[in-house]
Wavefront OBJ file of the C-alpha trace (Angstrom):
o trace
v 13.752 -2.308 43.912
v 13.037 -1.052 40.390
v 10.944 2.002 39.712
v 7.560 0.669 38.537
v 5.922 4.028 37.851
v 5.081 4.793 34.208
v 7.224 7.441 32.596
v 5.776 10.903 32.286
v 4.789 11.640 28.699
v 4.397 8.006 27.669
v 1.852 7.943 24.886
v 0.095 4.672 24.068
v -2.679 6.100 21.942
v -3.844 4.351 18.741
v -2.366 7.220 16.695
v 1.163 6.305 17.791
v 0.556 2.652 16.918
v -0.767 3.672 13.492
v 2.316 5.817 12.843
v 4.591 2.854 13.582
v 2.778 0.755 10.957
v 3.314 3.304 8.185
v 6.279 4.388 6.128
v 6.736 7.482 4.006
v 6.974 6.943 0.240
v 7.106 9.911 -2.130
v 5.799 12.254 0.562
v 2.814 10.082 1.485
v 2.354 7.754 4.466
v 1.588 4.161 3.456
v 0.491 1.208 5.572
v 3.207 -1.463 5.318
v 0.764 -4.396 5.178
v -1.274 -2.798 2.388
v 1.892 -1.959 0.444
v 3.184 -5.531 0.653
v -0.223 -6.927 -0.346
v -0.374 -4.645 -3.392
v 3.184 -5.540 -4.420
v 2.443 -9.273 -4.156
v -0.776 -8.957 -6.173
v 0.919 -6.936 -8.934
v 3.955 -9.218 -9.141
v 1.797 -12.346 -9.355
v -0.498 -10.968 -12.065
v 2.343 -9.426 -14.105
v 4.546 -12.503 -13.943
v 1.546 -14.745 -14.554
v 0.635 -12.804 -17.679
v 4.214 -12.945 -18.904
v 4.534 -16.693 -18.301
v 1.248 -17.692 -19.973
v 1.989 -15.621 -23.090
v 2.970 -17.361 -26.317
v 6.668 -17.144 -27.208
v 6.113 -14.790 -30.170
v 8.082 -11.549 -29.587
v 5.546 -8.836 -28.696
v 3.058 -11.053 -26.836
v 4.980 -11.608 -23.553
v 5.381 -7.843 -23.187
v 1.704 -7.168 -23.868
v 0.513 -9.979 -21.580
v 2.830 -8.752 -18.806
v 1.561 -5.182 -19.148
v -2.055 -6.348 -19.105
v -1.259 -8.420 -16.008
v 0.211 -5.330 -14.352
v -2.904 -3.290 -15.111
v -5.105 -6.087 -13.767
v -2.959 -6.277 -10.620
v -3.218 -2.519 -10.110
v -6.995 -2.643 -10.568
v -7.401 -5.510 -8.103
v -5.181 -3.732 -5.576
v -7.156 -0.510 -5.935
v -10.414 -2.377 -5.313
v -9.174 -4.438 -2.350
v -7.177 -1.753 -0.528
v -9.311 1.183 0.523
v -7.776 4.619 1.226
v -7.398 5.519 4.881
v -7.069 9.227 4.330
v -9.603 11.662 5.740
v -10.070 15.024 4.073
v -11.468 17.990 5.944
v -12.360 21.273 4.335
v -11.858 24.478 6.252
v -12.158 28.098 5.327
v -14.302 29.859 2.783
v -15.258 28.422 -0.558
v -14.876 30.580 -3.650
l 1 2 3 4 5 6 7 8 9 10 11 12 13 14 15 16 17 18 19 20 21 22 23 24 25 26 27 28 29 30 31 32 33 34 35 36 37 38 39 40 41 42 43 44 45 46 47 48 49 50 51 52 53 54 55 56 57 58 59 60 61 62 63 64 65 66 67 68 69 70 71 72 73 74 75 76 77 78 79 80 81 82 83 84 85 86 87 88 89 90 91 92
């Protein structure tokens, strides 16, 4: 019969689950779902701005850049930081 006892040292805490849902990008841990949501928002707004722009040469670039800024702003508003900052030690 199989051994049904839990393994010693098995950790099922929420912290472990949270670590599995994050990836490291440029030295910072990022939630995968939030990253994908932000990428989708920025791609849609940038491409939308580019596609609705008139065909005159500088306008598609400008509309695409404005769409990217709008996408970044919307992402920053919708996705809240999950970082906690604690201060320790003496203040100068």
